[in-house]
C-alpha positions in Angstrom: 28.0 117.7 -30.6 28.1 120.6 -28.2 24.3 120.4 -27.8 24.6 116.7 -26.8 27.3 117.4 -24.3 25.3 120.2 -22.7 22.2 118.0 -22.6 24.1 115.2 -20.9 25.6 117.6 -18.4 22.2 119.0 -17.6 20.7 115.5 -17.2 23.5 114.4 -14.8 23.1 117.6 -12.8 19.4 117.0 -12.6 19.9 113.5 -11.2 22.5 114.8 -8.7 20.2 117.6 -7.5 17.1 115.5 -7.2 18.8 112.6 -5.5 17.3 110.1 -8.1 13.9 110.6 -6.6 14.6 109.0 -3.2 11.4 108.9 -1.1 11.3 110.2 2.4 9.7 107.2 4.1 10.1 104.9 7.0 9.1 101.2 7.0 8.5 99.6 10.4 7.8 95.9 10.9 7.2 93.3 13.6 6.1 89.7 13.9 3.1 89.0 16.0 0.8 86.1 16.8 -3.0 86.0 16.3 -5.2 83.0 17.1 -2.1 80.8 17.4 -0.8 81.9 13.9 2.3 84.0 13.3 2.0 87.1 11.1 4.2 89.9 10.0 3.0 93.5 10.2 4.6 96.2 8.1 3.7 99.9 8.4 5.0 102.4 5.8 4.9 106.1 6.6 5.6 108.8 4.0 7.0 112.1 5.1 7.2 115.5 3.4 10.3 117.7 3.2 9.8 119.0 6.7 9.6 115.4 8.1 5.9 115.5 8.8 3.9 112.3 8.1 1.7 112.6 5.0 0.4 109.1 4.5 0.5 105.7 6.3 -0.3 102.2 5.1 -0.1 98.7 6.7 0.4 95.2 5.3 -0.5 92.1 7.3 1.1 88.9 6.1 -0.4 85.8 7.7 1.0 82.2 7.5 -2.5 80.8 6.9 -4.7 81.7 3.9 -7.9 80.8 5.8 -7.1 83.2 8.7 -6.2 85.8 6.1 -9.6 85.4 4.5 -11.3 85.7 7.9 -9.5 88.9 8.8 -10.0 90.3 5.2 -13.8 89.8 5.5 -13.8 91.4 9.0 -11.8 94.4 7.7 -14.0 94.8 4.7 -17.1 95.2 6.9 -15.7 98.6 7.8 -16.7 101.9 6.1 -13.2 102.0 4.6 -13.5 98.8 2.6 -12.2 100.6 -0.5 -8.9 101.1 1.3 -8.5 97.3 1.9 -7.1 94.8 -0.6 -6.5 91.1 0.0 -4.2 88.9 -2.0 -3.1 85.4 -1.0 -1.9 85.7 2.6 -1.6 89.5 2.6 -4.0 92.2 3.6 -3.1 95.8 2.6 -4.7 98.8 4.3 -4.2 102.1 2.4 -4.8 105.4 4.3 -4.4 103.9 7.7 -5.7 107.0 9.5 -9.1 106.8 7.7 -9.3 103.1 8.6 -8.5 103.8 12.2 -11.1 106.6 12.4 -13.6 104.0 13.5 -11.6 103.4 16.7 -12.2 106.1 19.3 -8.9 106.2 21.0 -6.5 106.0 18.1 -4.0 108.8 17.4 -3.6 109.9 13.8 -0.2 109.3 12.1 -0.5 112.0 9.4 0.9 115.3 10.8 3.2 113.7 13.3 6.9 114.3 13.0 9.3 111.5 12.0 10.6 111.4 15.6 7.1 110.9 17.0 6.3 108.2 14.5 9.5 106.3 15.3 9.1 106.6 19.0 5.5 105.3 18.9 6.4 102.5 16.6 9.3 101.3 18.8 7.0 101.5 21.9 4.7 99.1 20.0 7.5 96.7 19.3 8.2 97.6 15.7 11.7 97.7 14.2 12.1 100.7 11.8 14.3 101.3 8.8 
């Protein structure tokens, strides 16, 4: 019986100390319009313990499946086609920095502080949580 009580106490303490595995991430979203169609854009940025960005991904959610397919085909023409997945009206881009490497004037997200990411997102019209 004592072993069970000690085990349960250790398990509870482990949960308290680790915070139940809560991730350090920010999700920013906005609604935009493309070719007369509304879409929702959601960017998720993961941070390490020192609040430096370690990864960023983006999800486009279009109202129209045909427009989604058009953009999906366009995105898949890039060198990063393995980081793009399309399902229904959603397009997901994993490793956003690698995808945007093809753009000459884009700034990398990975390595930026949480404050820098939030400021840049809000300047672009995103609402962050």
